[in-house]
C-alpha positions in Angstrom: -0.9 -17.7 12.8 2.2 -18.7 12.0 5.7 -19.3 12.6 8.8 -21.5 11.9 11.0 -23.3 14.5 14.2 -24.6 14.3 15.1 -27.4 16.0 18.8 -29.5 15.5 19.3 -28.3 12.5 15.7 -29.0 10.9 12.9 -26.2 10.1 9.4 -26.9 11.0 7.1 -24.2 10.0 4.1 -24.9 12.0 0.6 -22.4 11.2 -2.4 -23.0 13.9 -5.9 -21.8 13.1 -7.7 -18.6 14.0 -9.0 -20.0 17.3 -5.5 -21.1 18.2 -4.1 -17.4 17.8 -4.2 -16.6 21.7 -2.6 -20.1 22.3 0.0 -19.8 19.8 1.0 -16.3 21.3 1.5 -17.7 24.4 2.9 -20.9 22.9 5.5 -19.2 21.3 7.4 -17.9 24.5 7.7 -21.8 25.1 9.9 -22.3 22.2 11.5 -19.0 23.1 16.1 -19.3 21.5 14.0 -22.3 18.8 12.0 -19.4 16.5 13.9 -18.3 13.4 13.0 -16.5 10.0 14.3 -19.2 7.7 12.5 -19.6 4.3 13.2 -22.9 3.3 11.2 -25.4 5.6 11.2 -29.1 5.3 8.8 -29.4 6.8 5.4 -28.2 8.0 2.8 -29.0 10.4 -1.3 -27.5 10.5 -3.6 -27.5 13.6 -7.1 -26.7 12.9 -9.7 -28.2 15.2 -14.0 -28.2 14.6 -16.0 -30.0 16.9 -15.1 -33.5 16.0 -11.2 -34.2 15.3 -8.1 -32.2 15.3 -6.0 -32.2 12.7 -1.7 -32.5 11.3 -1.1 -32.2 7.9 2.2 -33.6 7.0 3.9 -33.8 3.6 1.1 -36.8 3.1 -1.4 -34.7 4.0 -3.5 -34.1 6.8 -3.4 -36.8 9.6 -6.9 -36.9 11.3 -6.6 -37.2 15.3 -10.0 -38.0 18.2 -9.6 -34.8 19.8 -8.7 -35.8 23.3 -7.2 -32.7 24.7 -10.3 -30.6 24.2 -11.9 -28.4 27.1 -15.6 -27.5 27.0 -14.9 -24.4 28.7 -11.5 -23.4 28.2 -10.8 -24.8 24.8 -7.4 -25.8 23.8 -4.4 -25.3 26.7 -1.1 -24.3 25.7 0.1 -27.8 27.7 -1.7 -29.9 24.9 -0.8 -28.1 21.5 2.6 -28.2 23.1 2.5 -32.3 23.7 1.0 -31.9 20.4 3.4 -30.8 18.4 6.3 -32.7 20.4 5.4 -35.8 18.4 4.8 -35.1 15.9 8.8 -33.0 15.3 9.8 -36.1 16.9 8.6 -37.7 14.3 9.8 -35.1 12.0 13.1 -35.2 13.3 13.5 -39.0 12.5 12.7 -38.3 9.5 15.9 -36.6 9.3 18.3 -39.0 10.7 17.5 -37.2 14.2 16.5 -38.3 17.8 14.5 -36.7 20.6 16.4 -38.3 23.6 14.8 -39.2 26.6 18.3 -38.1 29.0 19.4 -34.8 29.9 22.2 -33.2 27.3 24.8 -30.8 29.1 27.8 -29.3 27.7 31.4 -29.9 28.5 35.1 -28.8 27.8 35.5 -32.0 26.0 32.3 -32.1 24.7 28.4 -32.9 25.2 27.8 -35.9 27.6 24.0 -37.3 27.8 22.7 -38.8 30.7 19.8 -41.5 30.3 17.4 -42.0 32.5 13.8 -43.2 33.9 11.8 -40.5 35.1 13.2 -39.5 38.2 16.6 -40.9 38.4 18.3 -37.6 38.3 18.0 -35.9 35.0 17.3 -32.8 36.1 19.6 -33.0 39.0 22.3 -33.5 36.4 21.4 -30.2 34.3 21.5 -28.1 36.9 24.9 -28.8 38.1 25.7 -26.8 34.7 25.4 -22.6 34.0 22.3 -22.2 32.7 24.1 -21.5 28.7 25.5 -25.1 28.8 22.5 -26.7 29.5 21.1 -28.6 25.8 17.9 -29.5 27.8 16.9 -32.1 31.1 14.6 -34.2 29.4 14.4 -34.0 25.1 18.1 -33.2 23.8 18.5 -34.2 20.4 21.0 -36.2 18.6 22.5 -36.5 15.2 24.9 -37.5 13.4 27.2 -34.6 11.2 29.9 -36.5 8.6 32.2 -38.0 11.0 30.9 -37.2 14.0 28.4 -37.6 16.3 26.7 -34.0 17.9 24.4 -33.2 20.6 22.1 -30.4 20.3 19.4 -28.5 22.3 15.5 -28.7 22.3 13.1 -26.7 23.5 11.6 -29.9 25.2 12.3 -29.8 29.3 10.6 -30.3 32.7 11.4 -27.4 34.6 12.7 -23.5 33.0 10.9 -24.1 30.4 10.2 -20.0 30.2 13.5 -19.0 31.2 15.2 -16.8 29.1 17.1 -17.9 26.0 19.5 -16.4 23.3 17.5 -15.5 19.9 20.1 -18.2 18.9 20.7 -20.6 21.0 18.6 -23.2 18.6 21.7 -22.6 16.7 24.3 -24.5 19.7 25.6 -28.0 19.1 28.3 -29.7 20.1 30.3 -33.5 19.7 29.0 -36.1 21.8 31.6 -37.7 24.0 30.1 -39.2 26.9 27.0 -41.6 27.2 25.6 -42.1 31.1 23.1 -43.7 32.0 21.6 -42.9 35.1 21.9 -45.2 38.2 20.7 -44.3 41.4 23.0 -45.5 44.4 23.9 -44.9 48.2 28.0 -44.8 46.7 29.2 -43.0 44.5 31.1 -44.4 41.2 30.9 -45.2 37.4 31.6 -48.2 35.7 31.6 -49.3 32.1 28.1 -50.6 30.5 28.7 -52.5 27.9 27.1 -52.2 25.1 24.8 -54.5 23.7 22.8 -53.9 26.7 23.5 -50.0 26.5 22.1 -50.1 22.7 19.2 -52.1 23.6 18.1 -50.1 26.7 18.3 -47.0 24.5 15.9 -48.0 21.7 13.3 -49.4 24.5 13.4 -46.7 27.3 14.8 -44.0 25.4 13.7 -42.6 22.5 10.8 -40.6 22.2 7.8 -41.4 19.6 10.2 -44.1 19.0 6.9 -46.6 18.6 4.8 -44.3 16.4 7.6 -43.9 13.5 7.4 -45.8 10.1 9.7 -48.5 9.7 12.7 -46.8 7.9 12.6 -45.1 10.6 13.0 -47.0 12.8 15.5 -48.4 10.8 17.4 -45.4 10.4 17.4 -44.7 14.8 18.7 -48.3 14.7 21.2 -47.5 12.8 22.4 -44.2 14.7 21.8 -45.8 17.9 24.2 -49.0 16.6 27.0 -46.7 15.8 26.8 -44.6 18.7 27.0 -47.1 21.0 30.4 -48.4 19.0 32.1 -45.2 18.8 31.4 -42.9 22.4 32.3 -44.3 25.5 29.5 -45.8 28.1 29.6 -45.8 31.7 26.8 -46.5 34.3 27.2 -43.9 36.5 25.9 -45.0 39.8 25.1 -41.5 42.4 23.1 -40.3 44.6 20.7 -36.5 44.2 23.9 -34.3 44.7 26.9 -32.1 42.2 29.3 -34.8 43.9 29.6 -37.0 40.4 31.0 -33.6 39.1 35.0 -35.4 40.3 34.5 -39.0 38.2 33.4 -38.5 34.8 
């Protein structure tokens, strides 16, 4: 089985061997809104399995990994392959100078807002305050640069509503990234401008998916992208409770 994913203007051909076809049928449902018919692809991933190894074939050849998510009774679960693809897709995007970010991305009237926070910080609460079509992800939107501005793009990776209805061309959405917020739990509601150097350090350390697995060129490109981002757009700490009252101050 083969299908093509389009994420942040990057096309990735995914091939699953025959034994994974049933898994693939269910897997495609998780990528609703990100399946395309592009003839030209930027990268490809081939996933196959045997009794010893799992493969992910990149442009540099097959990568062999120990099978850590194969069940003797149930074979490969959809969630396992989904997570497996997530890792390699994040690395492919990094090669394209785009980053899957651990945060929530939503579209507002004046552009895209990115909210960063660790698990439990309130990303899903933030995303839940927006209209469905304006939610780019409550866990892993993509950021990149086009011409002289930064963009935020939707991704298929979310904590909730993974099977929610999406337009077939959902992957085409993008908006200029205009504000960045770090989420802080607090009994009081306020925002405070964030020091840009500390913002950069926190993004690099905590909020770039798969950064530790990137090659040196991708790491340097990721750092440069984040450095320029922190130098270009307003950055704040958003202190709030998990409700929608923050709307009035952002």
